[in-house]
C-alpha positions in Angstrom: 14.9 -4.8 3.7 16.1 -5.7 0.8 17.2 -3.6 -2.1 15.6 -0.7 -2.3 15.5 -0.4 1.6 15.4 1.5 4.2 17.9 3.9 5.7 20.1 2.2 8.4 18.8 4.1 10.9 15.0 3.8 10.0 15.6 0.0 9.4 16.8 -0.4 12.9 13.0 1.4 13.9 11.7 -0.8 11.9 13.7 -4.4 13.0 12.6 -3.0 16.7 8.9 -2.3 16.0 7.6 -4.4 13.6 5.5 -7.3 15.0 5.9 -6.9 18.6 2.5 -6.6 19.6 1.2 -9.0 16.9 3.9 -11.8 18.3 2.3 -11.4 21.8 -0.9 -12.3 20.5 0.2 -14.8 18.9 3.3 -16.4 21.2 3.6 -19.5 19.2 3.7 -17.8 16.1 7.6 -18.6 13.8 9.7 -16.1 14.7 10.7 -14.7 11.7 14.2 -13.4 13.1 15.6 -10.2 11.4 13.3 -8.5 9.5 15.9 -6.2 8.2 16.9 -8.9 5.7 13.3 -10.1 4.8 11.3 -8.7 2.1 8.6 -6.9 4.1 5.0 -8.4 3.9 1.5 -6.6 4.8 -1.9 -6.3 4.6 -5.2 -5.0 3.9 -8.8 -6.2 5.2 -11.5 -4.9 4.7 -13.1 -3.7 8.4 -9.2 -2.0 8.6 -7.3 -2.6 11.6 -10.1 -2.3 13.8 -11.2 -5.8 12.8 -8.6 -7.5 14.5 -10.1 -10.7 14.1 -10.1 -10.4 10.5 -6.1 -9.5 11.2 -6.0 -12.6 13.4 -7.2 -14.6 11.2 -4.8 -13.7 8.1 -2.0 -14.1 10.4 -3.3 -17.5 11.8 -3.7 -18.5 7.9 0.2 -17.8 6.9 1.9 -18.1 10.5 3.5 -14.9 10.1 2.6 -11.6 11.6 2.1 -8.7 9.3 4.6 -6.3 9.1 2.3 -3.2 7.2 -1.3 -2.8 8.2 -2.9 -0.6 5.5 -6.6 0.7 5.0 -8.2 4.1 3.3 -9.9 7.0 4.0 -11.5 9.2 2.3 -12.0 13.0 3.1 -14.9 12.9 5.1 -13.0 11.2 7.6 -12.2 12.0 11.1 -8.2 11.6 11.9 -7.5 8.4 12.2 -6.1 8.2 16.2 -8.3 5.2 16.8 -6.8 3.0 13.9 -3.6 4.5 14.5 -4.1 3.3 18.2 -5.1 -0.1 17.2 -2.0 -0.3 14.6 0.1 0.4 17.6 -1.2 -2.3 19.6 -0.5 -4.5 17.0 2.9 -4.0 16.3 2.5 -3.1 13.0 3.6 0.0 10.5 0.2 1.5 9.3 -0.2 2.8 5.6 -2.8 4.6 5.4 -4.3 5.4 1.8 -5.9 8.4 1.6 -8.6 9.0 -0.8 -9.3 13.0 -1.9 -12.4 12.7 -2.1 -15.7 11.9 0.2 -19.0 9.7 0.0 -21.0 12.5 -1.6 -18.6 14.3 -3.6 -16.9 11.6 -6.0 -15.8 14.2 -9.1 -13.1 16.0 -9.6 -14.1 18.9 -6.9 -12.1 18.0 -4.2 -8.7 17.9 -6.4 -10.0 21.5 -7.6 -10.5 23.5 -3.7 -7.3 21.7 -2.5 -5.4 23.3 -5.2 -7.3 26.1 -3.5 -6.8 26.2 -0.6 -10.0 25.6 0.7 -9.5 22.7 2.4 -6.9 23.5 4.4 -8.7 23.4 7.6 -9.5 20.2 7.4 -6.0 18.8 5.7 -4.4 20.5 8.9 -6.4 18.9 11.8 -5.6 15.3 9.9 -1.8 16.1 9.6 -1.7 17.9 13.2 -3.2 14.2 14.0 -0.8 12.0 12.5 1.8 14.1 14.0 0.8 13.9 17.2 0.7 10.3 17.3 4.6 10.4 17.2 5.3 7.6 14.9 6.3 6.8 11.4 2.9 6.9 9.6 2.9 5.8 5.5 0.8 8.1 4.1 -0.8 6.7 0.1 -2.1 10.1 -1.1 -4.4 9.9 -3.8 -3.8 6.9 -5.4 -3.6 5.0 -8.8 -3.6 8.1 -10.5 -2.9 6.7 -14.0 -5.7 4.4 -14.1 -9.4 5.5 -15.2 -11.5 5.2 -11.9 -11.1 7.8 -9.4 -11.6 11.4 -10.0 -7.6 12.4 -9.9 -6.6 10.6 -12.9 -6.7 11.4 -16.6 -10.2 9.9 -17.3 -11.7 11.1 -13.5 -10.8 14.7 -15.6 -7.7 15.7 -13.6 -4.6 16.5 -15.2 -1.0 15.6 -14.6 -0.2 19.6 -13.3 -3.4 19.8 -11.4 -2.7 16.7 -10.1 0.9 17.7 -9.1 -0.5 20.7 -8.0 -2.8 19.4 -5.6 0.4 16.6 -3.5 2.6 19.5 -3.1 -0.3 21.6 -1.6 -1.2 18.8 1.1 2.6 18.6 1.4 3.5 21.8 2.0 1.2 22.1 5.2 2.7 18.8 6.1 5.5 20.5 6.2 4.4 23.8 7.7 3.1 21.3 10.3 6.0 19.7 11.3 4.9 16.0 11.1 8.1 14.9 10.4 6.9 11.5 11.1 4.3 11.1 8.0 6.2 9.1 5.3 5.0 10.0 2.1 3.8 7.4 -0.7 3.5 7.6 -4.4 1.5 5.4 -6.0 1.0 3.9 -9.4 -1.2 1.3 -11.1 0.3 -1.4 -13.1 -2.3 -1.6 -15.5 -1.7 1.4 -18.0 1.5 2.7 -16.6 2.3 2.9 -21.4 -0.8 4.9 -21.8 0.1 7.4 -18.7 3.7 7.3 -18.3 4.3 7.7 -14.9 7.4 10.8 -14.6 4.4 13.3 -15.9 3.0 12.5 -12.4 5.6 12.3 -10.2 5.5 15.2 -7.9 9.2 15.5 -7.2 11.8 14.3 -5.3 11.5 16.4 -1.7 7.6 15.5 -1.7 8.1 11.8 -2.3 9.7 9.3 0.5 8.4 5.9 -0.4 7.0 4.2 -3.9 4.7 1.6 -4.7 2.9 -0.2 -7.6 -0.9 -1.3 -7.2 -1.4 -4.9 -9.4 -4.0 -7.9 -10.2 -4.0 -10.6 -11.7 -8.3 -10.7 -12.5 -8.2 -14.1 -14.2 -11.4 -14.6 -15.9 -13.4 -13.0 -13.5 -14.3 -10.2 -16.2 -15.2 -10.3 -19.7 -11.6 -9.3 -21.5 -9.6 -10.0 -19.0 -7.0 -12.8 -18.8 -5.1 -14.7 -16.4 -2.0 -13.0 -16.0 1.3 -13.9 -14.5 3.3 -11.8 -11.7 6.0 -10.2 -14.2 3.9 -9.7 -17.1 1.4 -7.3 -14.3 4.1 -5.5 -12.7 7.2 -5.2 -14.8 6.5 -2.1 -17.0 5.3 -0.2 -14.4 8.2 -1.1 -12.0 11.2 -0.1 -14.4 9.4 3.0 -14.7 9.0 3.4 -11.2 12.2 2.4 -9.9 13.6 4.7 -12.1 11.7 7.5 -10.4 12.5 6.1 -7.0 16.6 6.0 -7.5 17.1 3.7 -4.7 14.4 4.5 -2.0 11.6 2.2 -0.9 9.1 0.9 -3.5 6.2 -1.7 -2.1 4.1 -4.0 -4.0 1.5 -1.8 -2.1 -1.7 -3.7 -3.3 -2.3 -6.8 -4.9 -4.8 -9.6 -5.2 -5.0 -12.9 -7.8 -8.6 -14.4 -8.2 -9.8 -17.7 -8.4 -11.1 -18.2 -11.9 -8.7 -18.6 -14.8 -6.0 -20.6 -13.6 -4.0 -22.0 -10.2 -4.6 -19.1 -7.8 -2.1 -21.0 -5.6 0.3 -21.3 -7.4 0.6 -17.8 -8.8 0.8 -17.0 -5.2 4.2 -19.2 -5.1 5.5 -17.8 -8.4 4.7 -13.9 -7.5 6.3 -13.9 -3.8 9.4 -15.3 -5.7 9.4 -12.3 -8.0 8.9 -10.1 -5.8 11.4 -12.0 -3.2 14.5 -12.0 -6.3 13.1 -8.1 -7.5 16.4 -6.2 -6.3 14.9 -3.3 -5.9 11.4 -4.4 -4.4 11.2 -4.4 -0.4 8.4 -6.0 -0.2 4.7 -6.3 -0.1 0.7 -5.6 0.8 -1.6 -8.5 0.1 -5.2 -6.7 -0.8 -7.5 -9.2 1.7 -10.9 -8.3 0.7 -13.8 -9.8 -1.0 -15.3 -7.6 -3.2 -15.3 -7.8 -7.0 -14.4 -11.3 -6.4 -12.5 -13.2 -3.6 -9.5 -11.7 -3.6 -8.2 -13.3 -0.4 -5.2 -15.3 0.6 -8.0 -18.2 2.4 -10.2 -17.9 -0.9 -9.2 -21.9 -1.1 -7.3 -23.9 1.7 -4.3 -24.9 -1.4 -4.0 -20.8 -1.5 -4.1 -20.2 1.8 -1.1 -22.8 2.2 0.8 -21.2 -0.9 0.8 -18.1 0.9 2.6 -19.8 4.5 4.9 -21.3 2.3 5.8 -18.4 -0.3 6.8 -16.2 3.0 8.8 -19.2 4.3 10.6 -19.1 0.8 9.6 -22.5 -0.6 8.2 -23.4 -3.4 
């Protein structure tokens, strides 16, 4: 890894397990060589790691094996044993975005119940399943806390001290369960770090292993949004995150670009170049969903070609 990379021991392990299954699935893919010294690349797709046809499609488009597979689960979900096994078959690292809400309860009640210990049995069941998997798992808990769309944010009614209490409580259960393979990723949104300074939401060094920043170029897809370059979107949140990380790994954990308002292919080229040359960013995970807009790498053939070229280090 570049910049704020893994420790030597962790890096060696990562190089051994990244991509082995995927390379078996696509034997004609370009061999990436020693990934330890290359920018890391991952993807999240709408079907998650069990929808292998979506991951196949991304891999074919960009001619590169994703090293991270990220997906989303809420507090109504069973432990993700099936998803973890799918990731293992693909030879990637799992990044689980664990959202403390349910389909029925999208208010702050889940956070209050977490702090009170009312969900300890559920959390213990989940963490025990991650422990028993016996491979590295990256757990991105309660992400984008500084936005205004989740109940674990100020706009959603959660203050920083409540967020910190919930995070530390779940982490303590993880420690008590002996889940040493679980790596905790603390992940901010890039949109509003000036309104909600990130340090107030930081659980502390003993509770965080990895760091993430999420950022999107919405272009002109929404009223009031404009086309923005990567540095304009990410620089402030990254600067605050890097200070807190103090040399630990930082990922762009979610990123996407709309087609409306500018050239998505050119944006992809400049964004990947920005990440590759940022001294403190280890890599990126692309949000390959057709959701609010078509964020996918393959939204057009030109965008797919740009990503393929960018990941090979070409402009």
